[in-house]
NUMARRO-28912 format. One record per residue (C-alpha): residue in three letters; x, y, z. Coordinates in steps of 0.001 Angstrom, whole numbers, plus 524288, in hexadecimal, padded with zeros to 5 digits. Each point is the difference from the previous one (the first is absolute). Layout:
N
ALAXYZ...
END
This chain:
136
MET800008000080000ASN8046180DD77FDA9TYR801058070B80CE7SER8003780EBC801A7ILE80DEA7FEDC804EDASN803D380D7E7FB33ASN7F7B7805E780ADFVAL809647FA4480A01THR80B3C8099F8016AGLN806077FC8780D24VAL808987F47C803AETHR7F8B47FF0F80CF2ASP7F32F7FE527F8AFCYS8063B7F4E27F86DASP8046F7F9DC80CC8VAL7F234800DA80576LEU7FA577F9D27F3BAILE80A1C7F5227FFF7SER7FDA07FD4480E5ETRP7F15B7FF5C7FDCAALA801AC7F72F7F41DGLU809087F6E280796LYS7F5867FE9480A80GLU7F5EC7FCFC7F58CLYS809387F6027FA27ALA8021C7F98580D40GLU7F1507FF0180234LEU7FDD47FA7D7F268THR80B007F63C801D9PHE7F9BA7FB4180C9ALYS7F2D17FF4A7F941LYS8063D7F8677F4CFILE805A77F5EE8095DSER7F2AB7FE6D80665GLU7F9217FE877F2EBGLU80A217F6217FB55ARG7FD827F7C080C0CLEU7F150800F97FE38THR8011A7FCAB7F19BASN8080E7F3EE80331LYS7F6447FC1C80A81TYR7F4A4801AE7F691ALA8070F7F80D7F58FASN8028E7F4C680955THR7F292800868064DSER7F958800B97F2C7LEU8061C7F32A7FBBAGLU7FDA87F99480D24VAL7F1AA803D4800B1GLU7FD7A7FB637F226ALA806587F2D0802A7ILE7F8637FDF980C9FLEU7F35C804377F966GLN801EC7F60C7F523GLY8020B7F57080A3DVAL7F398803E580736LEU7F8377FFFE7F34DALA804DE7F24B7FD09GLU7FC687FBB980DC6ILE7F24B805AB7FEA7SER7FE3C7F8BB7F342ALA8046D7F34180639VAL7F71C801DA80BCFGLU7F46D802EF7F70ETHR802A07F3527F8C8VAL8007E7F87E80CC8ILE7F37A80669804F3SER7F8BF7FC837F381VAL802837F169801AALEU7FE687FEC080EBAPRO7F33A7FB67805E7ASP7F988808A280A11GLY806527FEA080D37GLN80AD48049F808EFTHR80AEE7FEB87F5EDLYS7F87E808077F601ASP7FCF480A5480A4FGLU80E7B800D48037DGLU803A1801BC7F1B0ILE7F5C380ABC7FE8ALYS805DF8070380BCBLYS80D7A7FE467F9FFLYS7FAFE806187F359VAL7FA8880BBF8075FLYS80D2B8020E8069FLEU806F37FEED7F2EBGLU7F6AF809D27F9D8TYR802C38097080B0FLYS80E987FDF87FE06LYS7FDE9802977F179PHE7F8B080C8980351LEU80B29804A4808BCLEU80A2F7FCB97F5BBGLU7F87A807247F56AASN7FF5780C0E808ADARG80E767FEC9802CCLYS802867FE827F176GLU7F95280D1B7FDC0SER808ED8064180A0CTYR80CA77F95B7FC08GLY7FD407FA727F282ALA804CE8039C7F27CVAL7F86880CD37FF82ALA805368047280D26LEU80DB27FC1F7FBBCLEU7FEDF8085F7F3C5GLU7FB7580B7B8082DLYS80BF07FE80808CFGLU808EA7FF1E7F425LEU7FA2780CAD7FADDASP802238069480D2BLEU80E297FBA67FFD8GLU8020D804FC7F22AARG7FA5880D4F803AFILE8099F8010B80B3AASN80B447FC517F702LYS7FC1C80AD27F698GLU7FEED809CB80B23LEU80D9B7FC338049BLEU8056F802257F259GLU7F9BD80D737FF75VAL80535803CE80D64ASP80D9F7FBB67FBBFALA7FEC0808377F3ABPHE7FB8B80B8F80841ILE80BB37FE9980923THR8092E7FF537F45ATHR7F9DF80C217F9EDILE80124807D580C9BTHR80DD77FB3680291ASN8044F803F17F24EHIS7F96F80D3D80158LYS8067F8020E80D34ALA80D457FD447F9EBASN7FD7380A867F5D3LEU7FC6180A86809EC
END
């Protein structure tokens, strides 16, 4: 970006701007580290949740097959209870998938990329001010 650098005529003003920009850079660097950790967590959790969900879906299918061939009685009732528990587990995993799934991962990756671009711009700003300061 083109900054109105010509309006800055004092070395002390340059020092203030550089100091401010360095603080911004430090905050962005911390934020970047946090976002990188979250992105990694989302990536790992996304895969884990999907794998567990597939297992639960297979289990539900198997239990449904068993229920369909069992005669009425205690065993069938136990399998029906097992199916209800599995459906609840499926519900929880699907909710977790929304929070940590592929879409959430992409959102975190976008957040991280925004921070990277901000860091590049702050670095460019510091370089511009430093060069201007040297010419004063």
